N, C-alpha and C positions, 0 to 999 in steps of 0.2 A: 751556297746551300741550294739544293734542288727545291724548286717550288712547283708542285703539280698544278696544272691548269685544266681547263675544260678539254683540251686536246691532247695533253700528255700527262704522264704520271710516272712514279717510280716503278721499277720492275716488281712484279708480284713475287719474284724469287727472293727479294730481300726479306719479304715476310716469311718465306719458307725457311731461309737460313737462320733468321732470328728466332724462329719458333722451335726448330728441330732440336737444339740442344736442351730445350726445356721439356720436350716430350719424351716419355719413357721409351719409346722405340726409335693432344689437344685440340578468354581471350577472352596471356589474355589478348587474343586477337579479336578485334571486332571491327565491324563497320558501323553503320549508323544505327542508332537506337530507334526502334519502331515506335514505341510509346514514349510519351513525355516522361522525363525523369524528374525525381525530386532533386532540389538544389544540392549540388555536390560541394563538399568542403574542399578547401585547397589541399591537394595532395602534398605530402611531406617528402616523398621520394619520387623518382622518375617513374617507377613502375606503377605506384598507386595513382599518381596523377594521370598517367596515360590510360590506366584502366577506367578511371572515371569518365574518360572521353571515348571509351569503347575501343581502346587500342592497346598495343603492347609497347614496351620500351626494353630492348634487349641488348645483350653484349655478346661479342664473339669471345670465346674462352678457350684456354688450353688445358688439357687434362693434367699436364705436368705441373700446373700451378694450383691445383686443388689442395695441395698441402701448404700453401702460403696463406696464413691466417688472415692477414690484412686483405688480400685479394678476395678470399672467399667471403669475408664479412661484407665487403662492398657489394659483391655479387648478390649475396643472399638478401641484403637489405634494400638494394636499389632497383633491381631488375626483375622482370617477370617473363623473360624469354631469353633463350640462349641459342647460339650457333657455335658449332665446333670449328675452330680455326682451320685445322688440318686433318683431324682424326676421322672424318668421313669421306675424305677424298680417295680416289681410286688406288693410289699407291699405298695408302694406309689400310684400306679394308680388304684389298685383294692383292697382297704382295706377290703371290704366285698364282698362276692361272687356276681358278676354281678352288683355291685355298684361301678362306676368308678369315680375317682377324678383326674382331669387333671390340677388343679389350678396352682400348682407350676411348673409343666412341661410346661404349656402354657406360664408362665412368661419367661422362658428361651427361648422357641421356638420363641415367639413374639419378644423378645429383639434381638435375632440373626437375624431373617428374616427382621426386620425393618432396619437393618444395613447391609444387603447384605451378611451376614454370612451363611454358610451352617451348617446343624445340623446333628450330629451323634446320633442315638437313642441307648440308653444303659439302660437296656438290657431287652429283652422280657422274656426270661426264664433263670433261674439260680437256683442252689440248695440252695443258701443263700438268705436272705432278701425276703422270701416268706411270705405272710400274714398268720396269725395263722390258718385261716380256711383252707388254702391249705396245710399247714404242717400236718394237721390232716387227710388228705385224702390219698388214695392210689388206685392202680389199675385203672380200667376204669374210675372211678369217677374223679380221679386226671388227667388222660390223657385228658378227655373231658374238664375239667376246664382249663387245660393248653392251649389247642388248642383254646378254646373260648377266653382266655385272649390274645393270639397272634392275633387272628382275630380282636377282638374289638379294641385293642390299635393301631395296624397297620392301620386299617381302619380309625380310628379317625384322625391319622396324615398323611393320604395318601396325597402324593404330597408335603409334607413339610420336609420329612426326606431324606437326601442323602443316608445314610447307617444305617442299623439296625444291632446291635449285637443281632442276633436272639437267639443264645444260647451262654451262657457264662460259661467257666470253667467246661466243662463236662468230661474232661480227668483227670486221676489219676496222682499224682506225683509218683516218683520212676521209676523203670526200666521195668515195665510191658508194657507200651505203651497202656494200656487199659483204659476203661471207669471208671470214678469215680462212686462209689456206692452212690446212692442218691434215694430219693423217685421218682424222675422223671425217672431215669434209670430203676427202678424196674417196671415201667409201660410197659416196653418192649424196646428192643434194637433199635427199629425204631423211638423212640420218637424225635430224632434230625431231622431225615428226615421229619417226620410229621410236625414239627414246621416250617421248611423251606418251605414246600409246602403251609402251611397255610399262612405264611407271604407273599409269592409271590402272592397268590390269593387276599390277602387283599390290597397289594400295589405293583402292577406290576412294578412301576418305581423305587423303592428304591433298592439300593445295599443290598444284604443279606450276612451278615458276621458271621463267627464263631470266637469267641474271647477267648484267654486263656493266662496264665502266665507260666513262666519257660519254654518258648519255644524259647528262644533267640539264641539258637544254635541248631545244629543237634544232638538230643538226643532221648531217647526212647519215651518221651512224644510228642515231635514235630513230630517224625516219625509216631506215632500212629495217630495224627491229619492229617498228610500228606496222610496217607493211606485212611482215611475216605474221605478227599476231592477228592482224585483220584477216589475213588469208586463213590462218588456222581456225579462227572463230567462224568464218563463213563455211568452212568445210567440216566442222565438227571435230577438229583435232583437239584433244583435251588439254587446254592451257587455261589456268585459273588466275595467274598473277605474273607480274613483271617486277623484277628487282632492279633498283637503281643504286649502284654501289656508293656513289657520292663521296669519292676521295677528292676532297676539295682543297683549293689553294686559298688565296686571300680575297677572292671575290666570288660571288654566286651569280650564275646566269640569271638575267632578268626574267626569262621565260621558264624558270625551273618549275613553278607551280603549274603553269599552262601545259608544260610537257607532261607532268603527272596526270593532269586532268584529261588530256587527249587520249592517253592510254586507258584511263578509267572509263571513258566514254565508249570504248570498244567492248566493255562488259567484262573487264578483268580487274582484280585488285592490283594495287600498286604498293610496293614496300620499299622503304629506305633500308638497304641491306648491309652496308659496310661503311657507315659514316665516320669520317675523320676530317679534320680541318687544320690547315697550316697555322702555326702559332703566329701571333701578331695582334695588332690593335683591333682587327676586325674579326678575330676568331669567335668571340662570344656572340657577336651579332649574327654571324653566319649560322652557327648552331641554332640560334633562335629563329632565324628566317626559315631554315629547313623544317624546323618543328612546326612553325605556323603554316607552312605550305602543306605539310601532311595533314594537319588538322582541318585545313580548308577544303580538302578533297575527301569526300565521304568514303571513297573506296581505298584510301590510303590507310592500311590496317596497322601499321606500326613502323618503328624505327629501331635499327640495330646499329650500335657503335662498334667499330672494329678494335676491340680491346677495352681495358678499363683504365689503367694508369698510363701516363706517358711512357713509363719504362716498359710497358707491355706492348707498345705499338710497333708495328712493322716499319713505320716511317722514321724511326730513330730520332734524330735531333729536331724533327719537325714539331715534336711535343704536341701531337694532334688530337689529344683526347680530353676527357672531362675532369680527370684527377691528375695531379702532378706526380712526380716520381716518388714523392714521400707519402702519397695516398691522401693528399689534401684536395678538397674540392676547389676547382678553379672558377674564375668568373664565368667561363663557358658553361659550367655545370649550373650555376645559379640562373643564367639567362635562359637556359633550356628549360629548367623547372618552371621559371616564371612564364615562359611561353606556353608550356603545357597547362598551367593553372589558369592562364588567361583565356584559353581556348574554350569553345562551347562544347557541350556534351552531345551535339548533333541530334537534338530531338527532331523526329520526323514522323509525326503521327500519320497513319494512313492504313489502308487495307492490308491484310496479310498477303504476302507474295508467296505463292505456292512453288515458285522456282528458287526461293531463297532458303538459307539455313540460318537458324536462330539458336542462341543460347537463352534459356529460360532462367531468370534470376529471381529468387524468392525475396519478397519485400521484407519479410521479418528477419531472415538470417543473412541475406546477401549472398547466399550460396546458390549453386547452379543445379538444375535437374540433371541427373547423372546415371548412366547405366553402371551399376556397381561392379567393380572388379573386371571391367571390360568384357563382361559376359556377352556371348552371342547366342545363348541358349533360350529357347522358349521358357518363360517363367523367370527369366533373369530379373533380379531385384532392381527397382528404381529407387534411388536415394537422392539426397542432396549432398553436394561436395564443394569444397573450395573451388571457385571458378578458375579453370585453366584453359578453357576453350578447346579441349581435346575432342576428338571425334565422338567420344562417348557422351559429350555434353552438347552436341549439335543436333538440332531437330528440324525436320521439314514438315510443313502442314500439307497434307494430301486431301484434296477436296472430295468429300463424300456426297455433296449436294445438300440443299436445304439449310445451308448455313453451318453444317457440321464438317469436321475435319478429322482425319487420322493424324497422329503425331509420330513421325517416323524417325528412328535413330539413324544417324549417319554411320555410326560404328557397326551396328548389327544388321541394319535394314529392317528391323522389326518395329512394331508400333506399340504405343502405350495401350494397355489392356487392363480393365478391371477384372481381377482374378475371378474366374468361374462365373462371370456375368452377375456377380453379387450386387444386390441393392442395399446392403447393410452399411452403416457407418463403420469406418475403420477397415473396410476391405482393402486389400493390398492393390496397388497399381504396379503391374509388372510389364514386361515386354513380351510380345507374342507375334508369331507369324501373322501377317496382315491378311485377314479374311473379310475385312470391312463389316465386321459385326457391330451392332449398336453399342456394345460395351467397349468398342474401340473408337467410337466417334465422340467428338467433343465440340461444343460451340464455345465461342470466345465472348465472355461477358465483361463489360468494361467496369473498372473501378476508377477511383480518382487518381490523379497524378500520372496517368499514362500506364497504369498497371491493369492487368486483366485476370479473370478467373476462367478456368477450363471446366465446363459443365458437361458431365457425361450424359449421353443421349439415353442410355438404358436406365440409369438410376436417378438421374437428375441431381446427383450429388457432384461436388467439385473436388478437384485435385488439391491436396494440402500436404504440408509437412507435418507429420504426426506429432502431436503434443507441442506444437510451436517450437520444436527443437532448433537450436542453432548449431548443432554438432555435425561434423562430417559423418556421413553414413546413416543419418537419420532417415527413417522410412518415409516413403511417399504413399499416401492412402487417399481414399475418398471420404467425404464427410458432408453433412448438411451445409448448405451455403449460408454463412453468416457474414461474409465479406471480411473475414479476418485477415490480418497482414500475412499470416502463414498460408493463406489461400490465394494470395495475389502474386502475380508473376510479371516481370518485365521481359518483353521480347526484344532481345538485342540481336540485330541482324549482323551476321558476320560473313555472308557470302551469298 
């Protein structure tokens, strides 16, 4: 039986062959919590426990299996993030040049978003699973086609994807630490940079990741990628995260966590993107070790397992996942959940970081401050909604001076605004183009337990969920400050 190690692994094409017959043609991401959190109860599912720690726990899924009731029940119950196994790759989304097909990818995205799950996009450019027409191209024709593909797909899903694997597996195995020879690489060494810049232009709100395998420890390949990321950060190339596939054998590199941390220290998030582990007596322990490593690195924003049941895995008889072929939880599942529940919630009180993005979670309802219906218009409603860490739930504090901030939406680029500069109780809080008006400025007042209140400079009233509602879509308004739980917000840093 084949056993993947840190230097070798099964061919990715086994995954493709296993998945294609089943395909019809298949935050909560967060980083550290800024304010102290109230004690979290032990999560009863992977997703809820990860969310309590400000992270996601996701699964790669196939559109063709969304009719399998057992599969879907596990997915909906246990996970809060999804990745499409094959449905977002180049051959699936652009089978003919400039003719795009999103049918199966949309099934996955719509299923996830309707249930409050975040979506990882996988993958815009890869040397494998290219459509035949692209395989037959080279030079500037291929470069132009590749950048067009990135632009069109990322634009189509703009505002719906938390993280994109912009480029997948572009570095060579072995000891060189260099790039893989591929038709894309032969278009010029700047092709990865060009892809990231195109992706940022197409979807400014999505996290942009580089993703690869055999990077689970500090080795020549991971160091080559590290050097690229460091160079990109120094030159302002838009890269936000690095994905570590983590297709593991029967041991885990002793420097796994240290490797994650060194990338995080460059100023990027790290994500475990395709986790699976060879069966055997050490399987449960390795899943737990990976989980603990992610929890120990504040910028490790989540974990994705590559499939749900052993029967869904591309690794066949390796039985590398958390549920057995009959849909029963394995010991690996229990050890992973225990590791999640044992982990800290990463409390890290401190000053607001104006370079960071936060999700604002209401103390009373547990729901997040949200731009309703993904509006980008002036006057767009601000509501609360089940937390999914979408761009419409991400906010940045822009310094206005004197201890006041504007609160800017990542999705729309607009800021929180008390409607018509009202000073009345119950006045709506909407979004509006940033003109730095006093009705757009808020100071942060501290409540107990690490929660804060947002006090408007113009009215001296605070932002609250109207009527202390716990429902999705409840309006956000201003009201006299009485330090109610519906007026208190937890600032959860996610990037």
